[in-house]
VEXDRENSE-514045 format. One record per residue (C-alpha): residue in three letters; x, y, z. Coordinates in pm, 1 decimal, padded with zeros to 6 digits. Layout:
{residu ALA | px X | py Y | pz Z} .
...
***
This chain:
{residu MET | px 00000.0 | py 00000.0 | pz 00000.0} .
{residu LYS | px 00274.5 | py 00247.1 | pz 00096.9} .
{residu THR | px 00472.4 | py 00150.2 | pz -00212.5} .
{residu ALA | px 00174.2 | py 00227.1 | pz -00438.1} .
{residu ILE | px 00122.0 | py 00567.5 | pz -00276.0} .
{residu ILE | px 00490.2 | py 00655.5 | pz -00302.9} .
{residu ALA | px 00502.3 | py 00543.3 | pz -00666.3} .
{residu THR | px 00194.5 | py 00753.2 | pz -00744.0} .
{residu LEU | px 00344.6 | py 01059.1 | pz -00575.1} .
{residu ILE | px 00671.5 | py 01019.1 | pz -00764.9} .
{residu ALA | px 00483.0 | py 00982.1 | pz -01093.6} .
{residu LEU | px 00276.6 | py 01293.2 | pz -01023.1} .
{residu ALA | px 00585.1 | py 01494.1 | pz -00926.8} .
{residu ALA | px 00765.0 | py 01390.2 | pz -01244.1} .
{residu ALA | px 00468.0 | py 01454.5 | pz -01472.2} .
{residu ARG | px 00471.8 | py 01788.4 | pz -01647.7} .
{residu PRO | px 00129.8 | py 01937.8 | pz -01711.0} .
{residu TYR | px 00045.6 | py 02009.8 | pz -02072.8} .
{residu VAL | px 00050.0 | py 02386.8 | pz -02110.3} .
{residu THR | px -00048.4 | py 02568.3 | pz -02425.9} .
{residu ARG | px 00131.9 | py 02897.4 | pz -02458.2} .
{residu ALA | px -00000.4 | py 03180.2 | pz -02668.4} .
{residu ASN | px 00223.7 | py 03304.2 | pz -02947.1} .
{residu LEU | px 00274.0 | py 03678.0 | pz -02900.9} .
{residu GLN | px 00447.1 | py 03712.1 | pz -03239.5} .
{residu THR | px 00200.3 | py 03887.2 | pz -03471.5} .
{residu PHE | px 00397.8 | py 03861.8 | pz -03795.9} .
{residu THR | px 00245.2 | py 03598.6 | pz -04023.6} .
{residu GLY | px 00469.7 | py 03619.8 | pz -04331.5} .
{residu ALA | px 00638.4 | py 03288.1 | pz -04406.3} .
{residu LEU | px 00848.4 | py 03269.4 | pz -04722.9} .
{residu GLY | px 00910.0 | py 02907.7 | pz -04812.2} .
{residu GLY | px 00671.8 | py 02809.6 | pz -04531.2} .
{residu ILE | px 00921.2 | py 02932.0 | pz -04270.1} .
{residu ALA | px 00728.2 | py 03119.5 | pz -04001.6} .
{residu ALA | px 00872.7 | py 03352.3 | pz -03740.1} .
{residu THR | px 00966.4 | py 03167.0 | pz -03422.7} .
{residu PRO | px 00690.2 | py 03188.7 | pz -03158.9} .
{residu VAL | px 00731.0 | py 03444.0 | pz -02879.2} .
{residu GLU | px 00579.3 | py 03298.9 | pz -02564.8} .
{residu ASP | px 00532.9 | py 03373.6 | pz -02196.6} .
{residu SER | px 00824.9 | py 03205.4 | pz -02019.5} .
{residu GLY | px 00651.8 | py 03188.5 | pz -01682.2} .
{residu ASN | px 00952.0 | py 03367.9 | pz -01528.5} .
{residu PRO | px 00855.1 | py 03713.1 | pz -01395.9} .
{residu ASP | px 01215.5 | py 03835.5 | pz -01421.8} .
{residu ARG | px 01252.8 | py 03726.5 | pz -01787.6} .
{residu PRO | px 00891.7 | py 03692.4 | pz -01903.4} .
{residu PHE | px 00938.9 | py 03633.1 | pz -02277.4} .
{residu GLN | px 01075.8 | py 03321.9 | pz -02443.6} .
{residu VAL | px 01188.0 | py 03235.6 | pz -02796.7} .
{residu LYS | px 01305.6 | py 02877.4 | pz -02852.6} .
{residu GLY | px 01412.4 | py 02838.6 | pz -02490.3} .
{residu ASP | px 01594.5 | py 03173.2 | pz -02470.3} .
{residu THR | px 01434.2 | py 03420.9 | pz -02229.0} .
{residu PHE | px 01417.9 | py 03800.5 | pz -02248.4} .
{residu VAL | px 01337.6 | py 04083.7 | pz -02009.7} .
{residu ASN | px 01135.6 | py 04274.9 | pz -02268.8} .
{residu ILE | px 00913.0 | py 04182.4 | pz -02557.0} .
{residu ALA | px 01099.5 | py 04398.6 | pz -02810.3} .
{residu ALA | px 01413.4 | py 04185.8 | pz -02770.0} .
{residu ALA | px 01208.4 | py 03866.6 | pz -02799.7} .
{residu PHE | px 01043.5 | py 03990.0 | pz -03121.1} .
{residu GLN | px 01386.5 | py 04082.7 | pz -03258.7} .
{residu ARG | px 01517.6 | py 03731.5 | pz -03188.6} .
{residu SER | px 01210.1 | py 03574.9 | pz -03345.4} .
{residu CYS | px 01251.6 | py 03778.2 | pz -03665.4} .
{residu ASP | px 01626.3 | py 03705.7 | pz -03675.2} .
{residu GLN | px 01567.2 | py 03332.2 | pz -03640.6} .
{residu GLN | px 01313.7 | py 03341.1 | pz -03923.4} .
{residu PHE | px 01560.1 | py 03529.4 | pz -04143.2} .
{residu ASN | px 01840.3 | py 03281.8 | pz -04067.6} .
{residu ALA | px 01621.2 | py 02980.7 | pz -04148.0} .
{residu CYS | px 01498.9 | py 03147.6 | pz -04468.6} .
{residu ALA | px 01851.2 | py 03246.9 | pz -04578.8} .
{residu ASN | px 01981.3 | py 02897.7 | pz -04500.3} .
{residu ALA | px 01707.3 | py 02749.2 | pz -04718.9} .
{residu ALA | px 01785.0 | py 02997.0 | pz -04998.8} .
{residu ASN | px 02157.4 | py 02921.5 | pz -04977.3} .
{residu GLY | px 02084.3 | py 02551.4 | pz -04955.7} .
{residu GLY | px 01930.9 | py 02541.6 | pz -05301.4} .
{residu ASP | px 01563.2 | py 02635.0 | pz -05254.8} .
{residu LYS | px 01502.9 | py 02809.9 | pz -05589.3} .
{residu THR | px 01178.7 | py 02969.2 | pz -05462.3} .
{residu LEU | px 01377.0 | py 03179.6 | pz -05212.8} .
{residu SER | px 01651.6 | py 03439.3 | pz -05224.9} .
{residu VAL | px 01851.4 | py 03592.1 | pz -04941.6} .
{residu SER | px 01729.7 | py 03932.6 | pz -05063.1} .
{residu ALA | px 01365.5 | py 03824.2 | pz -05029.3} .
{residu CYS | px 01443.2 | py 03683.0 | pz -04683.3} .
{residu SER | px 01599.7 | py 04016.1 | pz -04587.4} .
{residu ASP | px 01290.0 | py 04204.7 | pz -04706.8} .
{residu GLN | px 01074.5 | py 03970.1 | pz -04499.8} .
{residu GLN | px 01294.3 | py 04034.5 | pz -04195.0} .
{residu THR | px 01239.1 | py 04409.6 | pz -04238.5} .
{residu GLN | px 00861.6 | py 04347.7 | pz -04250.7} .
{residu CYS | px 00879.1 | py 04121.8 | pz -03945.0} .
{residu ASN | px 01072.1 | py 04384.2 | pz -03747.7} .
{residu ALA | px 00821.2 | py 04653.2 | pz -03850.1} .
{residu ALA | px 00530.5 | py 04431.8 | pz -03736.9} .
{residu ALA | px 00711.5 | py 04363.6 | pz -03409.9} .
{residu GLN | px 00769.1 | py 04734.7 | pz -03351.2} .
{residu SER | px 00403.1 | py 04804.4 | pz -03422.9} .
{residu ALA | px 00289.1 | py 04523.9 | pz -03190.2} .
{residu ASN | px 00525.4 | py 04641.9 | pz -02916.2} .
{residu THR | px 00397.9 | py 05000.2 | pz -02943.6} .
{residu ALA | px 00032.0 | py 04897.3 | pz -02945.8} .
{residu ASN | px 00061.3 | py 04638.7 | pz -02670.1} .
{residu THR | px -00057.5 | py 04772.0 | pz -02335.0} .
{residu GLY | px -00107.2 | py 04459.2 | pz -02127.3} .
{residu ASN | px 00218.5 | py 04266.6 | pz -02135.2} .
{residu ALA | px 00510.9 | py 04243.5 | pz -01902.7} .
{residu ALA | px 00716.3 | py 04481.2 | pz -02114.1} .
{residu ASN | px 00487.9 | py 04759.9 | pz -01997.4} .
{residu ASN | px 00463.1 | py 04659.8 | pz -01632.5} .
{residu ALA | px 00731.9 | py 04905.5 | pz -01525.3} .
{residu GLY | px 00538.4 | py 05191.7 | pz -01682.6} .
{residu ASN | px 00213.1 | py 05066.0 | pz -01537.6} .
{residu ALA | px 00373.8 | py 05042.7 | pz -01191.9} .
{residu SER | px 00496.2 | py 05402.9 | pz -01221.7} .
{residu GLN | px 00147.6 | py 05518.3 | pz -01319.4} .
{residu ALA | px -00004.4 | py 05325.4 | pz -01028.5} .
{residu ALA | px 00244.2 | py 05481.5 | pz -00785.9} .
{residu ALA | px 00162.5 | py 05828.9 | pz -00917.9} .
{residu ALA | px -00209.8 | py 05759.8 | pz -00883.1} .
{residu ALA | px -00159.4 | py 05633.4 | pz -00527.0} .
{residu THR | px 00035.8 | py 05947.7 | pz -00439.5} .
{residu THR | px -00240.7 | py 06165.8 | pz -00583.6} .
{residu THR | px -00505.6 | py 05967.5 | pz -00394.9} .
{residu ALA | px -00307.9 | py 05986.4 | pz -00069.9} .
{residu ALA | px -00274.1 | py 06363.6 | pz -00106.1} .
{residu ALA | px -00649.7 | py 06398.7 | pz -00160.2} .
{residu ASN | px -00744.9 | py 06154.5 | pz 00116.4} .
{residu PRO | px -00467.8 | py 06073.3 | pz 00364.2} .
{residu CYS | px -00673.8 | py 05791.6 | pz 00517.4} .
{residu ALA | px -00736.7 | py 05611.2 | pz 00187.1} .
{residu GLY | px -00605.6 | py 05260.3 | pz 00194.1} .
{residu VAL | px -00536.2 | py 05263.0 | pz 00569.4} .
{residu VAL | px -00641.2 | py 04931.0 | pz 00713.2} .
{residu ALA | px -00676.8 | py 04881.0 | pz 01083.7} .
{residu THR | px -00578.2 | py 04561.4 | pz 01253.8} .
{residu ALA | px -00786.7 | py 04422.1 | pz 01534.8} .
{residu THR | px -00659.0 | py 04550.6 | pz 01866.9} .
{residu ALA | px -00799.7 | py 04595.4 | pz 02211.3} .
{residu THR | px -01034.1 | py 04893.3 | pz 02245.9} .
{residu PRO | px -00819.5 | py 05183.5 | pz 02363.8} .
{residu THR | px -00905.9 | py 05393.2 | pz 02663.5} .
{residu PRO | px -01056.1 | py 05735.5 | pz 02583.8} .
{residu THR | px -00722.8 | py 05902.0 | pz 02674.4} .
{residu ALA | px -00525.5 | py 05664.2 | pz 02450.2} .
{residu ALA | px -00777.2 | py 05716.6 | pz 02167.6} .
{residu ALA | px -00741.0 | py 06094.0 | pz 02191.8} .
{residu ALA | px -00361.9 | py 06065.2 | pz 02188.1} .
{residu ALA | px -00373.8 | py 05833.2 | pz 01886.8} .
{residu ALA | px -00609.9 | py 06067.6 | pz 01702.1} .
{residu SER | px -00377.8 | py 06361.6 | pz 01756.9} .
{residu VAL | px -00083.1 | py 06165.8 | pz 01613.7} .
{residu ASN | px -00278.5 | py 05972.0 | pz 01349.4} .
{residu PRO | px -00562.1 | py 06158.6 | pz 01175.4} .
{residu CYS | px -00694.2 | py 05826.1 | pz 01046.3} .
{residu ALA | px -00730.5 | py 05675.0 | pz 01394.4} .
{residu LYS | px -01100.5 | py 05758.0 | pz 01423.3} .
{residu LYS | px -01176.2 | py 05600.6 | pz 01084.7} .
{residu MET | px -00955.9 | py 05305.2 | pz 01171.1} .
{residu LYS | px -01149.6 | py 05241.2 | pz 01490.7} .
{residu ARG | px -01476.8 | py 05237.2 | pz 01296.4} .
{residu ARG | px -01334.5 | py 04992.7 | pz 01043.4} .
{residu ALA | px -01206.9 | py 04764.6 | pz 01316.5} .
{residu GLY | px -01551.4 | py 04761.1 | pz 01480.6} .
{residu ASN | px -01444.7 | py 04941.7 | pz 01797.3} .
{residu LYS | px -01690.7 | py 05175.5 | pz 01963.0} .
{residu ALA | px -01549.0 | py 05492.9 | pz 02106.6} .
***
């Protein structure tokens, strides 16, 4: 019985769940049937973008790598004897891929490449909110009900103390 449980646990630990990752690469050109390498979410918050196992801190670099890999595969096919391709045509496609990547990067507002900007905007909004309402976002923790003298002292030091007491359910 114990052996079966242990074997099951080992099998479950070793099993990798099947995960479908969305391709963030928007360029669809594919000379000779050679598509741009997919740009995917790596699952790593420090290096959130992945192209063929290589990870990147920003999506622009990942798009660049994807377009470069497509160009290299296309040029290799052209140099390898594929008469339907030319290195010049592959180069033109790379220019188009890079332009599409730049456009996608500029238009994209919800990916990790923009998180730093979003965090700055959120911090600015929080500062503005705090200036308008210094008690906004203050959360009280449950404590013993203070004596009237202690409550008055706390209110003189902390202007949010009265609101905090109400939120904590204290009556004073």
